[in-house]
C-alpha positions in Angstrom: 0.0 0.0 0.0 2.9 2.4 0.8 4.5 1.5 -2.5 1.2 2.4 -4.4 1.1 5.7 -2.5 4.7 6.6 -3.4 4.1 5.7 -7.0 1.0 8.0 -7.1 2.8 10.9 -5.5 5.8 10.5 -7.9 3.5 10.5 -10.8 1.7 13.7 -9.6 5.1 15.3 -9.0 6.2 14.6 -12.6 3.0 16.2 -13.9 3.1 19.2 -11.6 6.4 20.1 -10.0 4.7 22.9 -7.8 3.8 21.4 -4.4 0.6 23.5 -4.1 -0.5 22.3 -7.5 0.2 18.8 -6.4 -2.0 19.3 -3.4 -4.8 20.6 -5.5 -4.5 17.7 -8.0 -4.5 15.1 -5.1 -7.6 16.6 -3.6 -9.4 16.8 -7.0 -8.3 13.3 -7.9 -9.6 11.7 -4.6 -12.8 13.8 -4.7 -13.5 12.5 -8.2 -12.6 8.9 -7.1 -15.0 9.3 -4.1 -17.8 10.6 -6.4 -17.3 7.7 -8.8 -17.4 5.1 -6.0 -20.5 6.9 -4.6 -22.2 6.8 -8.1 -21.4 3.1 -8.4 -22.9 2.3 -5.0 -26.0 4.4 -5.6 -26.8 3.7 -9.2 -25.6 0.2 -9.9 -25.4 -1.6 -6.6 -28.6 0.0 -5.2 -30.5 -0.9 -8.4 -29.3 -4.5 -8.1 -30.3 -4.6 -4.4 -33.7 -3.2 -5.2 -34.5 -6.2 -7.3 -34.0 -8.6 -4.4 -36.8 -9.4 -2.0 -34.8 -8.4 1.1 -34.7 -4.9 2.5 -31.7 -5.6 4.7 -29.2 -5.1 1.9 -30.7 -1.7 1.0 -30.4 -0.6 4.7 -26.8 -1.7 4.9 -26.0 0.2 1.8 -27.7 3.3 3.3 -25.5 3.0 6.4 -22.1 2.5 4.7 -22.2 4.5 1.4 -21.6 7.8 3.2 -18.6 6.6 5.3 -17.0 5.1 2.1 -17.4 8.4 0.2 -16.0 10.5 3.1 -13.2 8.1 3.9 -11.9 8.2 0.3 -11.9 12.0 0.4 -10.2 12.0 3.8 -7.4 9.8 2.4 -6.9 12.4 -0.3 -6.7 15.2 2.3 -4.2 13.2 4.3 -2.0 12.6 1.2 -2.2 16.3 0.4 -1.2 17.2 3.9 1.9 15.0 3.6 3.0 16.9 0.4 3.0 20.2 2.2 6.1 21.3 4.1 4.2 21.9 7.3 5.7 22.1 10.8 5.7 18.7 12.5 3.2 19.9 15.1 0.7 21.3 12.6 1.2 18.2 10.4 0.5 15.8 13.3 -2.5 17.8 14.4 -4.0 17.8 10.9 -3.4 14.1 10.3 -4.7 13.2 13.7 -7.9 15.3 13.1 -8.5 13.7 9.8 -8.1 10.2 11.3 -10.4 11.2 14.2 -13.1 12.3 11.8 -12.8 9.0 9.9 -12.9 6.9 13.1 -16.0 8.7 14.4 -17.7 8.3 11.1 -17.1 4.6 10.9 -18.0 4.2 14.6 -21.4 5.7 14.0 -21.9 3.5 10.9 -20.9 0.4 12.8 -23.2 1.3 15.7 -26.1 1.7 13.3 -25.3 -1.6 11.6 -25.2 -3.5 14.9 -28.6 -2.0 15.9 -30.0 -3.1 12.6 -28.5 -6.6 13.0 -29.9 -6.9 16.5 -33.4 -6.0 15.2 -33.2 -8.7 12.5 -31.8 -11.3 14.9 -34.4 -10.6 17.6 -37.2 -11.6 15.2 -35.9 -15.1 14.9 -36.8 -16.5 18.3 -36.2 -20.1 17.4 -32.5 -19.7 16.4 -31.7 -16.8 18.8 -33.7 -17.2 22.0 -31.3 -15.0 23.9 -32.0 -11.9 21.9 -35.6 -10.8 22.5 -37.5 -7.6 22.6 -37.0 -7.1 26.3 -33.3 -7.8 26.1 -32.6 -5.6 23.1 -31.7 -2.6 25.3 -29.1 -4.7 27.1 -27.4 -5.9 24.0 -27.8 -2.5 22.3 -26.0 -0.8 25.2 -23.3 -3.5 25.3 -22.6 -3.0 21.5 -22.5 0.8 21.9 -20.0 0.5 24.8 -17.9 -1.9 22.6 -18.0 0.5 19.6 -17.1 3.5 21.8 -14.2 1.6 23.4 -12.8 0.6 20.0 -13.2 4.1 18.7 -11.5 5.6 21.7 -8.6 3.1 21.3 -8.1 4.0 17.6 -8.3 7.7 18.3 -5.6 7.4 20.9 -3.5 5.6 18.3 -4.2 8.3 15.8 -2.9 11.0 18.2 0.0 8.7 19.2 -1.1 8.5 22.8 0.3 5.5 24.8 -2.8 3.4 25.7 -0.9 0.9 27.9 -1.4 2.8 31.1 -5.0 3.6 30.2 -5.8 -0.1 29.6 -4.1 -1.1 32.9 -6.1 1.5 34.8 -9.3 0.3 33.1 -8.5 -3.3 34.1 -8.0 -2.4 37.7 -11.1 -0.2 37.7 -13.2 -3.1 36.2 -11.9 -5.5 38.8 -12.9 -3.1 41.6 -16.3 -2.6 40.1 -16.9 -6.3 39.7 -16.2 -6.9 43.4 -18.4 -4.0 44.5 -21.3 -5.0 42.3 -21.1 -8.7 42.5 -24.8 -9.1 43.5 -25.9 -6.9 40.6 -23.7 -8.8 38.2 -25.1 -12.1 39.5 -28.6 -10.8 38.9 -27.6 -9.6 35.4 -26.1 -12.9 34.3 -28.9 -14.8 35.8 -31.4 -12.6 33.9 -29.6 -13.4 30.6 -29.6 -17.1 31.3 -33.3 -17.0 32.3 -34.1 -15.4 29.0 -32.0 -17.9 27.1 -33.2 -21.0 28.9 -36.9 -19.7 29.2 -38.1 -21.8 32.2 -41.1 -19.4 32.2 -42.4 -16.5 30.2 -44.7 -13.5 30.7 -48.2 -14.6 31.7 -47.2 -18.0 33.1 -48.3 -19.1 36.6 -45.3 -20.4 38.5 -44.8 -21.7 42.0 -41.5 -21.2 43.7 -40.0 -23.7 46.1 -40.5 -21.2 48.9 -44.3 -21.4 48.3 -45.0 -18.2 46.4 -47.4 -18.6 43.5 -48.3 -16.0 40.9 -48.4 -14.8 37.4 -45.2 -13.6 35.8 -45.7 -9.9 34.9 -42.2 -8.8 34.2 -38.9 -10.5 33.4 -36.1 -7.9 33.7 -32.4 -8.0 33.7 -32.2 -7.6 37.5 -35.4 -9.3 38.8 -38.6 -11.1 38.0 -42.0 -9.9 39.2 -45.0 -12.1 40.2 -48.5 -11.0 40.8 -50.3 -13.2 43.3 -54.0 -14.0 43.4 -54.3 -11.4 46.2 -53.0 -8.7 43.8 -49.8 -8.5 45.7 -46.6 -8.0 43.6 -43.6 -10.0 44.5 -40.1 -9.0 43.2 -37.6 -11.8 43.2 -33.9 -11.2 42.3 -32.9 -13.2 39.2 -30.0 -14.7 41.1 -32.5 -16.4 43.4 -34.8 -17.4 40.4 -31.8 -18.9 38.7 -31.1 -21.3 41.6 -34.7 -22.0 42.7 -36.9 -25.0 41.9 -39.7 -23.5 39.8 -43.0 -25.2 39.0 -44.5 -23.7 35.8 -48.2 -24.5 35.9 -48.6 -23.0 32.3 -45.7 -25.1 30.9 -45.9 -28.2 28.9 -47.6 -28.7 25.5 -50.3 -26.1 26.2 -51.4 -23.7 28.9 -54.4 -25.7 30.2 -54.3 -26.7 33.8 -55.9 -29.8 35.4 -57.8 -29.5 38.6 -58.6 -32.4 41.0 -61.9 -32.5 42.9 -61.6 -35.0 45.8 -64.9 -36.6 46.8 -65.7 -39.3 49.3 -68.9 -41.3 49.3 -70.3 -43.7 51.9 -69.7 -47.4 51.8 -72.6 -49.1 50.1 -73.1 -46.3 47.6 -73.8 -47.0 43.9 -70.4 -46.1 42.5 -71.6 -46.2 38.9 -74.2 -43.6 39.8 -71.5 -41.6 41.6 -69.3 -41.7 38.5 -72.1 -40.6 36.2 -73.0 -37.8 38.5 -69.5 -36.5 38.7 -69.0 -36.6 35.0 -72.3 -34.8 34.5 -71.3 -32.0 36.8 -68.0 -31.5 34.9 -69.7 -31.5 31.5 -72.4 -29.1 32.6 -69.7 -26.6 33.8 -69.0 -24.1 30.9 -65.5 -23.4 32.1 -64.4 -27.0 32.0 -62.6 -28.0 28.8 -64.1 -30.6 26.6 -60.7 -31.7 25.5 -59.1 -33.4 27.3 -62.3 -34.9 28.5 -63.2 -35.0 32.2 -62.6 -38.3 34.0 -63.4 -39.9 37.3 -60.9 -42.1 39.2 -61.7 -44.4 42.2 -58.6 -43.8 44.3 -58.9 -45.7 47.6 -61.0 -47.4 50.3 -60.8 -44.8 53.0 -61.5 -45.2 56.7 -65.1 -44.1 56.3 -65.5 -43.4 52.6 -64.9 -44.5 49.1 -62.4 -41.9 47.8 -62.8 -40.6 44.3 -61.3 -37.8 42.2 -62.9 -35.8 39.4 -60.2 -34.8 37.0 -60.9 -32.0 34.5 -59.1 -29.2 32.7 -59.5 -25.5 32.6 -58.0 -23.1 30.0 -55.6 -21.3 32.3 -54.2 -21.9 35.8 -55.7 -18.6 37.0 -59.2 -20.3 36.8 -58.3 -23.1 39.2 -59.8 -21.6 42.4 -63.0 -20.3 40.9 -63.8 -23.5 38.9 -63.0 -25.7 41.9 -65.5 -23.7 43.9 -68.1 -24.1 41.2 -67.5 -27.9 40.9 -67.5 -28.6 44.7 -70.7 -26.6 45.1 -72.5 -28.4 42.2 -71.2 -31.9 43.3 -72.7 -31.3 46.8 -76.0 -30.2 45.3 -76.2 -33.1 42.9 -75.3 -35.7 45.6 -78.1 -34.3 47.8 -80.5 -34.5 44.9 -79.4 -38.1 43.9 -79.4 -39.4 47.5 -75.7 -40.0 47.5 -74.3 -39.9 51.0 -71.1 -37.9 51.8 -69.7 -39.5 55.0 -67.9 -37.5 57.7 -65.8 -38.8 60.6 -67.9 -40.2 63.5 -66.9 -41.5 66.9 -69.1 -43.9 69.0 -69.0 -43.4 72.7 -69.7 -46.5 74.9 -70.5 -46.0 78.6 -69.8 -49.1 80.8 -70.7 -49.4 84.4 -68.0 -50.8 86.8 -69.0 -52.9 89.8 -68.5 -51.2 93.1 -69.0 -47.7 91.7 -72.2 -46.1 92.9 -74.8 -45.4 90.3 -72.2 -46.5 87.7 -70.4 -43.2 87.9 -67.1 -44.7 86.6 -67.1 -45.1 82.9 -64.6 -45.7 80.0 -64.8 -44.1 76.6 -63.3 -45.7 73.5 
């Protein structure tokens, strides 16, 4: 590249021995070259991109065609500066300023390109589950910080500033910050892993191993929020959520939730009639799903009852309490109407007289 630059400068020197004329020729030459490249990008490549079905290529061209045009012109200005017999300080400041302008221009273009790329990637949840709408600000800020850091590094090099001491200071500062904010960083990384692993999502009903149950209303980088059935919001740090045992009632192949209505009937009852009555109660309830169909299971011979369960499904876990109330109420009414006895624990008390005790005052209860 240096050889090509020297050849170009020697050719211009042969054409115009005057250094000021050489500077003018270099500026005009690179201005014309920048314009030619700009016309090629806008007229030919853009027309070819417009024929495709994708809009991403047009957006990329819009981002980078201006930096390409300006960079070519800046190279010409830098070569022109080198042809002038300027004092070393003025020459260094001029070249440093031109390089700074080019670095900032490409930093802005790179930032815009990364934002565009994030937007495209976030729409493909199957291949990139980590990048979602709620995590876009996090990744966007991380990319901006990265671009700013790279731009600052190259600007330091352009101005011939030693970056070794700066990098060492940044490393020490980062280590100190990491120790001071270890809990915050733990929540941050746990939030990213929760989004990637997706053990739950917004709207799911989850139960924590500590007993809290509620609907997930917010999944942030620092914490997860649950809204209980008492309309009480619980905020749980993501570091705790990442290590907790979580029961997702809305997980599985669909969001439906199965409720269990436990019923005991007296010994001697017509269990076929009991089964028919329970199924009829479930089918008559509008909020019970037809698929999967309700079913009845004879579970055990209890101490004083024949234990049954009515198993049926509701559309969402939030309906569990209300539908259970409706079913229990209707089962009790139907059993009364059908003459099915619901037993309850009873205790028989036997009084026994003991000889020698006046009027049989001493007694034993069993």
